PAZAPA-4460 file (N, C-alpha, C; in steps of 0.05 Angstrom, whole numbers, plus 32768, in hexadecimal, padded with zeros to 4 digits):
% residues 79
    n_x    n_y    n_z   ca_x   ca_y   ca_z    c_x    c_y    c_z   seq   type   mol
   8417   80BE   7F50   83FC   80B9   7F49   83F6   809A   7F49     1      X     A
   8408   808B   7F3D   8404   806E   7F3B   8405   8062   7F57     2      X     A
   8416   806D   7F69   8418   8063   7F84   83FE   8067   7F93     3      X     A
   83F2   807E   7F8F   83D8   8084   7F9C   83C2   8071   7F94     4      X     A
   83C1   806A   7F7B   83AE   8056   7F71   83B3   803B   7F7E     5      X     A
   83CD   8034   7F81   83D4   801B   7F8D   83CB   801A   7FAB     6      X     A
   83CF   8030   7FB9   83C6   8031   7FD5   83A8   8030   7FD6     7      X     A
   8399   803D   7FC5   837C   803C   7FC4   8373   801F   7FBF     8      X     A
   8380   8011   7FAD   8378   7FF6   7FA7   837C   7FE3   7FBF     9      X     A
   8391   7FE8   7FCE   8397   7FD8   7FE5   8382   7FDD   7FFB    10      X     A
   837B   7FF6   7FFF   8369   7FFD   8015   834B   7FFA   800E    11      X     A
   8345   7FF5   7FF5   8329   7FF2   7FED   831D   7FD9   7FFA    12      X     A
   8307   7FDC   8008   82FA   7FC6   8016   82E7   7FB8   8004    13      X     A
   82E5   7F9E   8008   82D3   7F8D   7FF8   82BF   7F7F   800A    14      X     A
   82AB   7F75   7FFD   8297   7F65   800B   8288   7F75   8021    15      X     A
   8282   7F68   8037   8274   7F75   804C   8284   7F8B   8059    16      X     A
   829E   7F89   8058   82B0   7F9E   8064   82AB   7FB9   8056    17      X     A
   82A3   7FB9   803E   829E   7FD2   802F   8285   7FE1   803A    18      X     A
   8275   7FD3   804A   825D   7FE0   8055   8261   7FED   8070    19      X     A
   8279   7FEC   807A   827F   7FF7   8095   8280   7FE2   80AA    20      X     A
   828E   7FE7   80C0   8292   7FD3   80D4   8278   7FC9   80E1    21      X     A
   8267   7FDB   80EA   824E   7FD3   80F7   823D   7FC2   80E5    22      X     A
   823A   7FCB   80CC   822A   7FBB   80B9   8236   7FA0   80B3    23      X     A
   8251   7FA0   80AF   825F   7F87   80A9   825B   7F72   80C0    24      X     A
   825D   7F7C   80D9   8259   7F6A   80F0   823D   7F5F   80F0    25      X     A
   8229   7F71   80EE   820D   7F69   80EF   8206   7F55   80D8    26      X     A
   8210   7F5B   80C0   8209   7F4A   80A9   8218   7F2F   80AB    27      X     A
   8230   7F2F   80B6   823F   7F16   80B9   8230   7F04   80CD    28      X     A
   8226   7F10   80E2   8216   7F01   80F6   81FD   7EF6   80E8    29      X     A
   81F1   7F06   80D7   81D9   7EFD   80C8   81E0   7EE5   80B7    30      X     A
   81F7   7EE5   80AA   8200   7ECE   809A   8203   7EB5   80AC    31      X     A
   820E   7EB9   80C4   8211   7EA2   80D6   81F6   7E97   80DF    32      X     A
   81E3   7EAA   80E5   81C9   7EA1   80ED   81BA   7E93   80D7    33      X     A
   81BD   7E9C   80BF   81B0   7E8F   80A8   81BC   7E73   80A4    34      X     A
   81D6   7E71   80A5   81E2   7E56   80A2   81DB   7E43   80B8    35      X     A
   81D8   7E4D   80D1   81D2   7E3B   80E7   81B3   7E38   80EB    36      X     A
   81A4   7E44   80D9   8186   7E43   80DA   817B   7E4C   80F5    37      X     A
   8186   7E63   80FE   817D   7E6F   8117   816A   7E87   8112    38      X     A
   815D   7E87   80FC   814C   7E9E   80F5   8133   7EA1   8105    39      X     A
   812A   7E8B   8111   8113   7E8C   8122   8118   7E9C   813B    40      X     A
   8131   7E9A   8146   8139   7EA8   815E   8146   7EC3   8158    41      X     A
   8154   7EC5   8141   8162   7EDD   8139   815A   7EE4   811C    42      X     A
   8142   7EEE   8118   813B   7EF5   80FD   814C   7F0B   80F1    43      X     A
   8152   7F08   80D7   8161   7F1C   80C9   814E   7F30   80BD    44      X     A
   8154   7F4A   80C0   8142   7F5F   80B6   8140   7F5C   8097    45      X     A
   812A   7F65   808D   8125   7F64   8070   813B   7F73   8061    46      X     A
   8143   7F8B   806B   8158   7F9B   805E   8172   7F8C   805E    47      X     A
   817A   7F80   8074   8193   7F71   8075   8192   7F59   8063    48      X     A
   817B   7F4B   8063   8179   7F33   8051   817B   7F3C   8034    49      X     A
   816E   7F52   802D   816F   7F5C   8011   818C   7F64   800A    50      X     A
   819A   7F70   801D   81B6   7F78   8018   81C7   7F5F   8012    51      X     A
   81C3   7F4A   8022   81D2   7F31   801E   81CB   7F24   8004    52      X     A
   81B2   7F25   7FFC   81AA   7F1A   7FE2   81B6   7F2A   7FCC    53      X     A
   81B5   7F44   7FCE   81C0   7F55   7FB9   81DE   7F52   7FB5    54      X     A
   81EC   7F4C   7FCB   8209   7F48   7FCA   8210   7F2B   7FC1    55      X     A
   81FC   7F1A   7FBE   8201   7EFF   7FB5   8209   7EEC   7FCA    56      X     A
   8205   7EF3   7FE4   820C   7EE2   7FFA   81F6   7ECF   8003    57      X     A
   81DE   7ED6   7FFC   81C6   7EC6   8005   81B4   7EC3   7FED    58      X     A
   81A6   7EAD   7FEB   8191   7EA9   7FD8   8179   7E9C   7FE6    59      X     A
   8162   7EA0   7FDB   814A   7E94   7FE7   8144   7E79   7FDA    60      X     A
   813F   7E66   7FEB   8136   7E4B   7FE2   811A   7E48   7FEE    61      X     A
   8106   7E4E   7FDE   80EB   7E4F   7FE8   80E8   7E67   7FFB    62      X     A
   80E1   7E63   8013   80DE   7E78   8027   80F7   7E7C   8038    63      X     A
   810B   7E6A   8034   8122   7E69   8046   813B   7E75   8039    64      X     A
   8149   7E87   8046   8162   7E91   803C   8179   7E7D   8041    65      X     A
   818A   7E7A   802D   81A1   7E68   8030   81BA   7E77   8025    66      X     A
   81D1   7E70   8031   81EA   7E7C   8028   81F3   7E71   800D    67      X     A
   81FD   7E82   7FFD   820A   7E79   7FE4   8227   7E73   7FEB    68      X     A
   8236   7E68   7FD8   8252   7E63   7FDD   8261   7E7C   7FE3    69      X     A
   825A   7E92   7FD5   8266   7EAC   7FDA   8260   7EB5   7FF7    70      X     A
   8247   7EB0   8000   823F   7EB7   801B   824F   7EA7   802F    71      X     A
   8253   7E8E   802A   8263   7E7D   803C   8280   7E88   803E    72      X     A
   828B   7E8F   8028   82A6   7E9B   8028   82A7   7EB5   8038    73      X     A
   8293   7EC6   8034   8293   7EE0   8042   828F   7EDB   8060    74      X     A
   8280   7EC8   8068   827C   7EC2   8084   8296   7EB9   8091    75      X     A
   82A5   7EAA   8082   82BF   7EA0   808C   82D4   7EB5   8091    76      X     A
   82D1   7ECB   8081   82E4   7EE1   8084   82E4   7EEC   80A1    77      X     A
   82CC   7EED   80AC   82C9   7EF8   80C7   82CE   7EE3   80DD    78      X     A
   82CF   7EC9   80D7   82D3   7EB5   80EC   82F0   7EB2   80F4    79      X     A
***
C-alpha cells in the first residue's frame, strides 16, 4: 500500500502538465506570446488567459497580461 502511494506521488503531474498534453502545449505557447508581447498577432483566448491567471502564471497590469515569476518558471519547463 505504501509503495502504491509512492508511485502515485511520482506520477502525479503538476503545473500545465496536469491539464493534458494538448492544453499544456497551447498554454505554454500562450505564455511565450505574452512574454514576447506578440498578442496583437497571436491573441490568447479569454478562457486560456483566465486559466493562466487562475493558476498564478499571469497577472493583468492595466489592460496588458504579464507573466509572474511562477509563469516564467513554468514557461522554462517546456523550453
